[in-house]
N, C-alpha and C positions, 0 to 999 in steps of 0.2 A: 858834104852834110854837116851841121852843126852839132857841137857837142851835146846840147840838150836833146836832139833828135837820136845820137849814138846812143845815149844813155836810155832813152825810151826804147829803143830797139832792143838793145841788150837785155833791159828789163824784162820786155815782153817775150824774148827768146826763153828766158830762164824760167817764166811763168809755163809756157808750154812744155818745158821739159821736166814738170813736177812728176815724180814718180814716187807713190806713197811707200812702195815695197823699199826703195833704198833712200828715201829722203830724210835728212836728221833735222827737219824744222821743229821748231818750238812754238806752239800756238797758245794764246793767252784768251780764254773765255771770261767776260764779265757778266756780273749777274747777282742775284740774290742767293745766299747760300744753300738755300732750298736745292738749287740745281746741283750742288755738290752731291746730294742724296740720289736724284733721280736721273741724272744724266751722266756724270763722270764714270761711276762704276761701269756702266753697260759701254761707254765710249771707249775706256781703257782697254776692256777686253776685247774690243773690236779691234783695236791699235795693236795688241800683242799678236793678232792673228795675220793682220795684213800690212800692219807699218810699224814694224817693232822698233824703230829707231827714232819715230816721232814722239814727243812729249807735249801733253797738253795740261794745261793747269787752269783751275776756275779761281778768280780773284773776286771775291766778295765785295758788293758795292749796295747802297740803299737803292730801293726800286722808286724813280720819281719821274717826272717828264724832262728832267734837265740832266741827269748824271750820264745816261748812254751817248748822248752826242758829245759831251765833254770828254769822256773817257775814249772815246773812238776818234775824235778830231786830234787829241792828243796822243794818239797810237798807244793808249795804256793796255788795249785789248784789241784782239782782232774780230771778234764777234761779241754781241752783247745780247743777253737773254732778258728780256723785260715784260712785265705784265700790262705796261702802259705803251699805246703807240708812240713813236718819237716823230715830232713834226721839225724837221731840220733839213736845209737844202743840201747838206752834205751827208746826210745818213739814209741809208734805204732800209726800209722797215718791212717785213713780211709776218703776217700772223700764220703761226704753222698749226697751233691747237688750242684747245680749251680746256681748263682744270675745272672737273665739278668738285663741288666741297661736300664733306660729309661729317659726321659726329663720331667720335670714338669714346670709349669708357671702358673701365675694367669688366671681364666677362663677370667677376663675382660681386660687381657693385651692390651695395646693400639695399639700394631703393628701386633700380630700374630692372625690372623683370620681364617685361615685354615690350611693346614699342612706345618709344619716346613721344610724349606729347608736347605741344607747344607750351603748356602751362609748366611742365616739369622741367623742360630744358631751361628756361628762365628762373626756376625756383632752385636749381642746382648749382653748385660752384663749379667756376670754370679755369682752365688755363688760358693764356693770351700770349700771342707773339708780341714781341716790342716793336718788330719792322712794320713797314707800311704793306708789305705785299699779302699778307693774310692777317694783319693785325686789326686793330677798331677802325682804322681809316678806310682800309679795303672792305672789310666786313659791311659798313654803313653805307658804302658805295655800291654794293652789289644788290641792296634790297630795295624795293619801291615803296614799301609800306614801313610806317614809323615801328620801331620794336622796343621792347623794354630794354634797359641797360642789363649787360651780363654781370654776374657778381664773379669778378674776377679775383681768384687767390693765389696765382702763381703766374708770373711772368718770364719768359726766356727769349733769348734771340734765336734759339734753335728749336726747330718743329720737332725734331727726334726727341729732344729733351722734354718737350711738353706732352708727347705720346708716351714716353717711358714713365712719367711722373702720373700720368692719367692712369697707366696700368696698375700701379700699386697705391692708389688713393681713390677717393669718391670723385674726383674732379671730371670734368668733362673736357674734352679736346676738339674743336673744329678744325680740319685738316683737308688737303687734296685726296680724292680718291685714290690716286696713284699711289701716294705714299701709303695710306692706310692701307691698301692692297699688299704692299711690300712688307709691312712691317706688323701688321695686326696680330697674325698668327704667333710670330715669335715673340710677341709682347704680351700676349693674352687679353686682346681687346675685341670688343664688339664693336662693329660697323652698323650704322644706321644713317638713312638719310636724313637731313636736317627738317626739322618739322615746320617748315616755312617754306615759301618760294624764294630762292637766290639764284643770281645769274652765275654762270661758270666764269672763273678768272682765265682771261685769255693770256696766250704766250707769243710773244713776237721775238722773232730773231732779227737784228739790226747789225749793218756793217757800213763801213765807210765807202763812200762812192769812189774814191781813189782805189780801192780794193776790189771792185766789182768784177774785174777780169784776173783776178788772181787765181790760177787754176789750183793752187793747194788750198785756199781758203773755200773756194767752190766745193771742192771735195769734202771738207771739213764740215761744212755747211750741210750738205747732203745727209753726212752721218748723223749730225745732231738732229736734223728734222725727221729723220727716220726713227729716230730713238723716242723722241716727244710724241710721235704719231702711233706708237705703238700702244695697244689697249691693255 
């Protein structure tokens, strides 16, 4: 048996022996910082119950067509969560869910007392995310009709910062419904649908083909997908 074959056999054996209850593996998930808010807390809670010695960290990256394949190929992350499909021969991509977008604003907003209209949405001042995932780039690519420019008065790279700012000002914030449902009551925000048609944001889970038989990674991927599919 060649040395290469022996190494492969040993590696395959180690993968079959993965036991989350006793494993001490460290996993890295790459993706937008948004997933730090909606995936990591629930994932860490699950790990504390079923895999207390496993650690998982999310490493934030810009969301584009090129970053996931680069990060996975260079082994900087085990999984990558993306809103864009990855077309690369070494990367496997699976769409897991879609994120509906909504608008949130302070419950005591001085001008919005009922249903937000199209005209009022664009007449009001807005927050905006500086990254691509839910920023102007993504916003413009999810609508089919041309829309007026928003009046952006505050920008941040944190969606939670935008929501917190909207809660104490008269600014509007558009955000994924999942995040709005988690924080609206705590921050004193009203949730309403956007007053125009907009497609949901897809979420893809990506991993390198070299790890497609990694039992530990398959286990972690199932946990992440379960969390993302929760409504």
